[in-house]
MARVEXFI-975430 format. One record per residue (C-alpha): residue number from 1; residue in three letters; x, y, z. Coordinates in Angstrom, 1 decimal. Last residue first. Example, Ala and Ser with C-alpha at 12.3 -4.5 7.8 and 13.67 -1.06 7.14 Angstrom:
2
+-----+-----+--------+--------+--------+
|   i |  aa |      X |      Y |      Z |
+-----+-----+--------+--------+--------+
|   2 | SER |   13.7 |   -1.1 |    7.1 |
|   1 | ALA |   12.3 |   -4.5 |    7.8 |
+-----+-----+--------+--------+--------+
END
This chain:
288
+-----+-----+--------+--------+--------+
|   i |  aa |      X |      Y |      Z |
+-----+-----+--------+--------+--------+
| 288 | UNK |  -31.0 |    5.9 |  -16.1 |
| 287 | UNK |  -31.8 |    2.7 |  -18.0 |
| 286 | UNK |  -32.9 |   -0.7 |  -16.7 |
| 285 | UNK |  -32.5 |   -4.3 |  -17.9 |
| 284 | UNK |  -32.9 |   -7.2 |  -15.5 |
| 283 | UNK |  -31.7 |  -10.7 |  -16.6 |
| 282 | UNK |  -32.6 |  -13.9 |  -14.7 |
| 281 | UNK |  -30.8 |  -17.1 |  -15.5 |
| 280 | UNK |  -32.1 |  -20.5 |  -14.3 |
| 279 | UNK |  -30.7 |  -24.0 |  -15.1 |
| 278 | UNK |  -32.7 |  -27.1 |  -14.1 |
| 277 | UNK |  -31.9 |  -30.6 |  -15.2 |
| 276 | UNK |  -34.4 |  -33.3 |  -14.3 |
| 275 | UNK |  -33.2 |  -36.8 |  -13.2 |
| 274 | UNK |  -34.8 |  -40.0 |  -14.4 |
| 273 | UNK |  -31.6 |  -41.3 |  -16.0 |
| 272 | UNK |  -28.6 |  -39.4 |  -14.5 |
| 271 | UNK |  -27.7 |  -35.9 |  -15.4 |
| 270 | UNK |  -23.9 |  -35.3 |  -14.7 |
| 269 | UNK |  -22.8 |  -31.7 |  -14.1 |
| 268 | UNK |  -21.4 |  -32.5 |  -10.6 |
| 267 | UNK |  -20.1 |  -29.6 |   -8.4 |
| 266 | UNK |  -16.3 |  -29.8 |   -8.6 |
| 265 | UNK |  -14.3 |  -32.0 |   -6.1 |
| 264 | UNK |  -14.7 |  -35.0 |   -8.4 |
| 263 | UNK |  -12.8 |  -33.3 |  -11.2 |
| 262 | UNK |  -13.0 |  -34.9 |  -14.6 |
| 261 | UNK |  -16.7 |  -34.3 |  -15.2 |
| 260 | UNK |  -16.2 |  -30.7 |  -14.0 |
| 259 | UNK |  -14.2 |  -29.9 |  -17.1 |
| 258 | UNK |  -15.4 |  -26.3 |  -16.9 |
| 257 | UNK |  -17.3 |  -25.4 |  -13.7 |
| 256 | UNK |  -21.1 |  -25.3 |  -13.9 |
| 255 | UNK |  -22.5 |  -22.6 |  -16.0 |
| 254 | UNK |  -23.7 |  -19.0 |  -16.4 |
| 253 | UNK |  -22.2 |  -17.6 |  -19.6 |
| 252 | UNK |  -21.5 |  -13.8 |  -19.5 |
| 251 | UNK |  -20.4 |  -13.0 |  -23.0 |
| 250 | UNK |  -18.8 |   -9.9 |  -24.4 |
| 249 | UNK |  -18.9 |   -7.8 |  -27.6 |
| 248 | UNK |  -16.7 |   -6.2 |  -30.3 |
| 247 | UNK |  -13.6 |   -7.2 |  -28.4 |
| 246 | UNK |  -12.0 |   -8.1 |  -31.7 |
| 245 | UNK |  -14.0 |   -6.6 |  -34.6 |
| 244 | UNK |  -17.6 |   -6.9 |  -35.7 |
| 243 | UNK |  -18.3 |   -5.3 |  -39.1 |
| 242 | UNK |  -21.8 |   -3.9 |  -39.4 |
| 241 | UNK |  -23.5 |   -5.0 |  -42.6 |
| 240 | UNK |  -27.0 |   -4.4 |  -41.2 |
| 239 | UNK |  -26.4 |   -7.2 |  -38.7 |
| 238 | UNK |  -23.0 |   -9.0 |  -38.9 |
| 237 | UNK |  -19.8 |   -9.0 |  -40.9 |
| 236 | UNK |  -17.0 |  -10.5 |  -39.0 |
| 235 | UNK |  -13.8 |   -8.5 |  -39.2 |
| 234 | UNK |  -12.0 |  -10.5 |  -36.6 |
| 233 | UNK |  -13.7 |  -12.0 |  -33.5 |
| 232 | UNK |  -11.5 |  -14.4 |  -31.6 |
| 231 | UNK |  -11.2 |  -12.3 |  -28.4 |
| 230 | UNK |  -14.9 |  -11.9 |  -28.1 |
| 229 | UNK |  -14.6 |  -10.7 |  -24.5 |
| 228 | UNK |  -15.5 |  -13.9 |  -22.6 |
| 227 | UNK |  -16.6 |  -14.1 |  -18.9 |
| 226 | UNK |  -17.7 |  -17.6 |  -17.9 |
| 225 | UNK |  -20.0 |  -17.7 |  -14.9 |
| 224 | UNK |  -19.9 |  -20.2 |  -12.1 |
| 223 | UNK |  -21.9 |  -22.2 |   -9.6 |
| 222 | UNK |  -25.3 |  -21.9 |  -11.3 |
| 221 | UNK |  -28.6 |  -20.6 |   -9.8 |
| 220 | UNK |  -28.2 |  -17.3 |  -11.7 |
| 219 | UNK |  -28.7 |  -13.6 |  -11.5 |
| 218 | UNK |  -27.6 |  -11.0 |  -14.2 |
| 217 | UNK |  -28.0 |   -7.3 |  -14.0 |
| 216 | UNK |  -28.0 |   -5.1 |  -17.1 |
| 215 | UNK |  -27.7 |   -1.3 |  -17.1 |
| 214 | UNK |  -28.3 |    1.2 |  -19.9 |
| 213 | UNK |  -27.3 |    4.8 |  -19.3 |
| 212 | UNK |  -26.4 |    5.3 |  -23.0 |
| 211 | UNK |  -22.9 |    6.7 |  -22.5 |
| 210 | UNK |  -22.3 |    5.2 |  -19.0 |
| 209 | UNK |  -22.9 |    1.6 |  -20.2 |
| 208 | UNK |  -23.4 |   -0.5 |  -17.1 |
| 207 | UNK |  -22.9 |   -4.3 |  -16.5 |
| 206 | UNK |  -23.8 |   -5.9 |  -13.2 |
| 205 | UNK |  -22.7 |   -9.5 |  -12.7 |
| 204 | UNK |  -23.4 |  -12.9 |  -11.1 |
| 203 | UNK |  -26.1 |  -12.0 |   -8.7 |
| 202 | UNK |  -26.6 |  -15.3 |   -6.9 |
| 201 | UNK |  -29.9 |  -17.2 |   -6.8 |
| 200 | UNK |  -30.8 |  -20.0 |   -4.4 |
| 199 | UNK |  -29.4 |  -18.9 |   -1.0 |
| 198 | UNK |  -31.2 |  -20.9 |    1.6 |
| 197 | UNK |  -28.6 |  -20.1 |    4.2 |
| 196 | UNK |  -25.7 |  -18.0 |    2.9 |
| 195 | UNK |  -22.8 |  -18.8 |    0.7 |
| 194 | UNK |  -23.3 |  -18.7 |   -3.1 |
| 193 | UNK |  -20.2 |  -16.8 |   -3.9 |
| 192 | UNK |  -19.7 |  -17.3 |   -7.7 |
| 191 | UNK |  -16.6 |  -19.0 |   -9.1 |
| 190 | UNK |  -15.5 |  -17.0 |  -12.2 |
| 189 | UNK |  -14.7 |  -18.9 |  -15.3 |
| 188 | UNK |  -12.2 |  -17.2 |  -17.7 |
| 187 | UNK |  -11.9 |  -16.0 |  -21.2 |
| 186 | UNK |  -10.8 |  -12.4 |  -21.0 |
| 185 | UNK |   -8.7 |  -10.5 |  -23.5 |
| 184 | UNK |   -5.7 |  -11.9 |  -25.4 |
| 183 | UNK |   -3.5 |   -8.9 |  -24.8 |
| 182 | UNK |   -4.3 |   -9.2 |  -21.0 |
| 181 | UNK |   -2.1 |   -6.6 |  -19.2 |
| 180 | UNK |   -2.8 |   -3.9 |  -21.8 |
| 179 | UNK |   -6.3 |   -5.2 |  -21.9 |
| 178 | UNK |   -6.7 |   -3.9 |  -18.3 |
| 177 | UNK |   -9.1 |   -1.0 |  -18.9 |
| 176 | UNK |  -11.0 |   -2.9 |  -21.5 |
| 175 | UNK |  -13.9 |   -3.9 |  -19.2 |
| 174 | UNK |  -14.3 |   -0.5 |  -17.7 |
| 173 | UNK |  -14.3 |   -0.6 |  -13.9 |
| 172 | UNK |  -16.6 |   -1.5 |  -11.0 |
| 171 | UNK |  -14.9 |   -2.8 |   -7.8 |
| 170 | UNK |  -15.2 |   -6.6 |   -7.4 |
| 169 | UNK |  -14.0 |   -6.8 |  -11.0 |
| 168 | UNK |  -10.6 |   -8.4 |  -10.3 |
| 167 | UNK |   -9.2 |  -10.2 |  -13.3 |
| 166 | UNK |   -6.4 |   -7.8 |  -13.9 |
| 165 | UNK |   -5.1 |   -8.3 |  -10.4 |
| 164 | UNK |   -3.1 |   -5.1 |  -10.0 |
| 163 | UNK |    0.8 |   -5.0 |  -10.3 |
| 162 | UNK |    3.5 |   -4.8 |   -7.8 |
| 161 | UNK |    7.1 |   -4.9 |   -9.0 |
| 160 | UNK |   10.4 |   -6.6 |   -8.4 |
| 159 | UNK |   13.2 |   -7.0 |  -10.9 |
| 158 | UNK |   16.2 |   -9.3 |  -10.1 |
| 157 | UNK |   19.3 |   -9.2 |  -12.3 |
| 156 | UNK |   22.3 |  -11.5 |  -12.1 |
| 155 | UNK |   25.7 |  -11.2 |  -13.8 |
| 154 | UNK |   27.8 |  -14.4 |  -13.6 |
| 153 | UNK |   31.5 |  -14.9 |  -14.1 |
| 152 | UNK |   32.5 |  -18.6 |  -14.2 |
| 151 | UNK |   33.2 |  -21.3 |  -11.7 |
| 150 | UNK |   31.7 |  -21.6 |   -8.2 |
| 149 | UNK |   34.0 |  -21.8 |   -5.1 |
| 148 | UNK |   32.2 |  -19.2 |   -3.0 |
| 147 | UNK |   33.2 |  -16.7 |   -5.8 |
| 146 | UNK |   35.5 |  -18.5 |   -8.2 |
| 145 | UNK |   34.7 |  -16.3 |  -11.2 |
| 144 | UNK |   33.1 |  -13.1 |  -10.0 |
| 143 | UNK |   29.4 |  -12.6 |   -9.1 |
| 142 | UNK |   28.0 |   -9.4 |  -10.5 |
| 141 | UNK |   24.8 |   -8.3 |   -8.8 |
| 140 | UNK |   21.9 |   -6.4 |  -10.1 |
| 139 | UNK |   18.7 |   -4.9 |   -8.6 |
| 138 | UNK |   15.7 |   -3.6 |  -10.3 |
| 137 | UNK |   12.9 |   -2.0 |   -8.3 |
| 136 | UNK |    9.3 |   -1.2 |   -9.4 |
| 135 | UNK |    6.4 |    1.1 |   -8.9 |
| 134 | UNK |    6.0 |    2.6 |   -5.4 |
| 133 | UNK |    9.1 |    4.8 |   -6.1 |
| 132 | UNK |   10.7 |    4.1 |   -9.4 |
| 131 | UNK |   14.0 |    2.3 |   -9.0 |
| 130 | UNK |   16.6 |    1.2 |  -11.5 |
| 129 | UNK |   20.0 |   -0.4 |  -11.3 |
| 128 | UNK |   20.3 |   -0.5 |   -7.5 |
| 127 | UNK |   23.5 |   -2.5 |   -7.1 |
| 126 | UNK |   23.3 |   -5.5 |   -4.7 |
| 125 | UNK |   25.1 |   -5.7 |   -1.4 |
| 124 | UNK |   26.0 |   -9.2 |   -0.5 |
| 123 | UNK |   24.8 |  -11.7 |    2.1 |
| 122 | UNK |   21.6 |  -13.1 |    0.4 |
| 121 | UNK |   23.6 |  -13.8 |   -2.8 |
| 120 | UNK |   25.8 |  -16.3 |   -0.9 |
| 119 | UNK |   28.5 |  -15.7 |    1.7 |
| 118 | UNK |   28.8 |  -18.9 |    3.7 |
| 117 | UNK |   27.8 |  -20.9 |    0.6 |
| 116 | UNK |   25.3 |  -20.6 |   -2.2 |
| 115 | UNK |   22.1 |  -21.5 |   -0.4 |
| 114 | UNK |   23.5 |  -24.4 |    1.6 |
| 113 | UNK |   26.8 |  -26.2 |    0.9 |
| 112 | UNK |   27.1 |  -29.5 |    2.8 |
| 111 | UNK |   29.3 |  -30.8 |    5.6 |
| 110 | UNK |   26.8 |  -30.0 |    8.3 |
| 109 | UNK |   25.6 |  -26.8 |    6.6 |
| 108 | UNK |   28.2 |  -24.1 |    5.8 |
| 107 | UNK |   30.7 |  -26.3 |    3.9 |
| 106 | UNK |   32.2 |  -23.7 |    1.6 |
| 105 | UNK |   32.6 |  -25.1 |   -1.9 |
| 104 | UNK |   35.0 |  -27.5 |   -3.7 |
| 103 | UNK |   34.9 |  -27.7 |   -7.5 |
| 102 | UNK |   36.1 |  -31.0 |   -9.0 |
| 101 | UNK |   36.9 |  -30.7 |  -12.7 |
| 100 | UNK |   35.9 |  -33.3 |  -15.3 |
|  99 | UNK |   33.6 |  -31.0 |  -17.2 |
|  98 | UNK |   31.8 |  -30.1 |  -13.9 |
|  97 | UNK |   32.2 |  -32.1 |  -10.7 |
|  96 | UNK |   30.5 |  -31.0 |   -7.4 |
|  95 | UNK |   31.5 |  -30.1 |   -3.9 |
|  94 | UNK |   30.1 |  -29.2 |   -0.5 |
|  93 | UNK |   29.5 |  -32.9 |    0.4 |
|  92 | UNK |   25.9 |  -32.6 |   -0.9 |
|  91 | UNK |   24.9 |  -29.3 |   -2.5 |
|  90 | UNK |   22.0 |  -28.0 |   -0.6 |
|  89 | UNK |   19.2 |  -25.5 |   -1.2 |
|  88 | UNK |   19.5 |  -22.6 |   -3.7 |
|  87 | UNK |   22.5 |  -22.4 |   -6.0 |
|  86 | UNK |   24.3 |  -19.1 |   -6.8 |
|  85 | UNK |   22.3 |  -18.2 |   -4.8 |
|  84 | UNK |   19.7 |  -17.0 |   -2.3 |
|  83 | UNK |   17.3 |  -14.1 |   -2.5 |
|  82 | UNK |   16.6 |  -13.3 |    1.1 |
|  81 | UNK |   13.3 |  -12.8 |    2.9 |
|  80 | UNK |   14.5 |  -14.4 |    6.1 |
|  79 | UNK |   17.6 |  -16.5 |    5.3 |
|  78 | UNK |   17.6 |  -18.1 |    8.8 |
|  77 | UNK |   21.3 |  -17.7 |    9.5 |
|  76 | UNK |   21.1 |  -13.9 |   10.0 |
|  75 | UNK |   24.1 |  -11.9 |   11.1 |
|  74 | UNK |   23.7 |   -9.3 |    8.3 |
|  73 | UNK |   20.0 |   -9.4 |    8.7 |
|  72 | UNK |   20.3 |   -8.1 |   12.3 |
|  71 | UNK |   22.3 |   -5.1 |   11.0 |
|  70 | UNK |   19.4 |   -4.3 |    8.6 |
|  69 | UNK |   17.1 |   -3.7 |   11.5 |
|  68 | UNK |   13.8 |   -5.0 |   13.0 |
|  67 | UNK |   14.1 |   -8.5 |   11.8 |
|  66 | UNK |   12.0 |  -10.8 |    9.6 |
|  65 | UNK |    9.0 |  -13.1 |    9.1 |
|  64 | UNK |    6.5 |  -12.2 |    6.4 |
|  63 | UNK |    2.8 |  -11.3 |    6.7 |
|  62 | UNK |    3.0 |   -7.7 |    7.9 |
|  61 | UNK |   -0.5 |   -6.7 |    8.8 |
|  60 | UNK |   -3.0 |   -4.1 |    7.6 |
|  59 | UNK |   -6.6 |   -4.2 |    8.8 |
|  58 | UNK |   -9.1 |   -3.8 |    5.9 |
|  57 | UNK |  -11.8 |   -6.0 |    7.3 |
|  56 | UNK |  -11.1 |   -8.9 |    5.0 |
|  55 | UNK |   -7.4 |   -8.7 |    5.8 |
|  54 | UNK |   -5.1 |   -6.0 |    4.4 |
|  53 | UNK |   -1.6 |   -6.6 |    3.1 |
|  52 | UNK |    1.8 |   -5.3 |    4.3 |
|  51 | UNK |    4.8 |   -7.3 |    3.0 |
|  50 | UNK |    8.0 |   -6.8 |    4.9 |
|  49 | UNK |   11.8 |   -6.9 |    4.6 |
|  48 | UNK |   12.1 |   -8.7 |    1.2 |
|  47 | UNK |   15.9 |   -9.1 |    0.8 |
|  46 | UNK |   17.9 |   -8.4 |   -2.3 |
|  45 | UNK |   20.8 |   -9.6 |   -0.1 |
|  44 | UNK |   21.3 |   -6.0 |    1.1 |
|  43 | UNK |   19.5 |   -4.1 |   -1.6 |
|  42 | UNK |   16.6 |   -3.8 |    0.8 |
|  41 | UNK |   13.0 |   -4.5 |   -0.1 |
|  40 | UNK |    9.8 |   -3.0 |    1.4 |
|  39 | UNK |    6.4 |   -4.1 |    0.1 |
|  38 | UNK |    3.1 |   -2.3 |    0.2 |
|  37 | UNK |   -0.5 |   -3.2 |   -0.3 |
|  36 | UNK |   -3.3 |   -0.7 |    0.4 |
|  35 | UNK |   -3.4 |    0.6 |   -3.2 |
|  34 | UNK |   -0.2 |   -0.4 |   -5.0 |
|  33 | UNK |    3.1 |    0.2 |   -3.2 |
|  32 | UNK |    6.8 |   -0.7 |   -3.7 |
|  31 | UNK |    9.2 |    0.7 |   -1.1 |
|  30 | UNK |   13.0 |    0.7 |   -1.2 |
|  29 | UNK |   15.3 |    0.3 |    1.8 |
|  28 | UNK |   19.0 |    1.3 |    1.3 |
|  27 | UNK |   22.5 |   -0.1 |    1.6 |
|  26 | UNK |   25.1 |    1.9 |   -0.1 |
|  25 | UNK |   27.1 |    0.8 |   -3.2 |
|  24 | UNK |   30.7 |    2.0 |   -2.8 |
|  23 | UNK |   32.2 |   -0.6 |   -5.1 |
|  22 | UNK |   29.8 |    0.0 |   -7.9 |
|  21 | UNK |   29.8 |   -3.1 |  -10.1 |
|  20 | UNK |   30.9 |   -2.9 |  -13.7 |
|  19 | UNK |   29.0 |   -5.4 |  -15.8 |
|  18 | UNK |   29.9 |   -9.0 |  -16.4 |
|  17 | UNK |   28.8 |  -11.5 |  -18.9 |
|  16 | UNK |   27.3 |  -15.0 |  -18.4 |
|  15 | UNK |   23.8 |  -13.8 |  -17.8 |
|  14 | UNK |   21.3 |  -14.5 |  -15.0 |
|  13 | UNK |   17.7 |  -13.4 |  -15.0 |
|  12 | UNK |   15.3 |  -13.1 |  -12.1 |
|  11 | UNK |   11.8 |  -11.7 |  -12.4 |
|  10 | UNK |   10.0 |  -11.3 |   -9.1 |
|   9 | UNK |    6.3 |  -10.4 |   -9.2 |
|   8 | UNK |    4.1 |   -9.5 |   -6.4 |
|   7 | UNK |    0.5 |  -10.0 |   -7.6 |
|   6 | UNK |   -2.3 |   -8.1 |   -6.0 |
|   5 | UNK |   -5.5 |   -8.6 |   -4.1 |
|   4 | UNK |   -7.0 |  -11.9 |   -5.0 |
|   3 | UNK |  -10.6 |  -11.9 |   -4.0 |
|   2 | UNK |  -12.7 |  -15.0 |   -3.9 |
|   1 | UNK |  -15.8 |  -14.4 |   -5.9 |
+-----+-----+--------+--------+--------+
END
């Protein structure tokens, strides 16, 4: 399976009311970290300063462009890592009409307005509303009526946080350990790594129950495996009158890729006249 390390999430909301802004807000650098991945953000321009992620060999590198000091960001015209606004990209002719009124804006890009003007959201000091080290950072900025020529008061909040990849089972863990992130459980096709000369079978999964000591290993010659955690079960009466509830079992369904008949780049699942279809699954059960 191809490994996705972590998600870096930005949640931006804008409101039409105003909060009190701290006039003496200091510029700082705030670190978010999860495992080997870390991100540094400054409240100057809500700017992402660096993103350190490992390569396949575990070597860490910064994968975003930027400068070596905050002062260099203050004179930046490249918008490295910045959160831009009020309006991203260009407004032609540095003006627009709203409700019959023409609003003229700073022309900071060859007669146009770019990324909110000559002093947009990437050039102001944001208020640190909430910060928990390594976990999350919430920044706010109150834009007054007429700022950079834009009408109306605007309160903006940006929340940044690092969260694990709930679908990542490359390292063993309990199936239900991430249900808090996936309230509807798992129902997803995993693409199996079948690289290697002459590789016919791929180990799709290993499942172990620590309480009983049972272990199941699954091999297949198929391209994928669907992982489903009985999300639709609900008080179903089964063997010996036992009531099966949501997440009462799980499925590992070896298969071709879903909807492959409509995707030419997927391995074909079409069986033509005269062809033979072969689908192999090998299960190994042990206990220790």
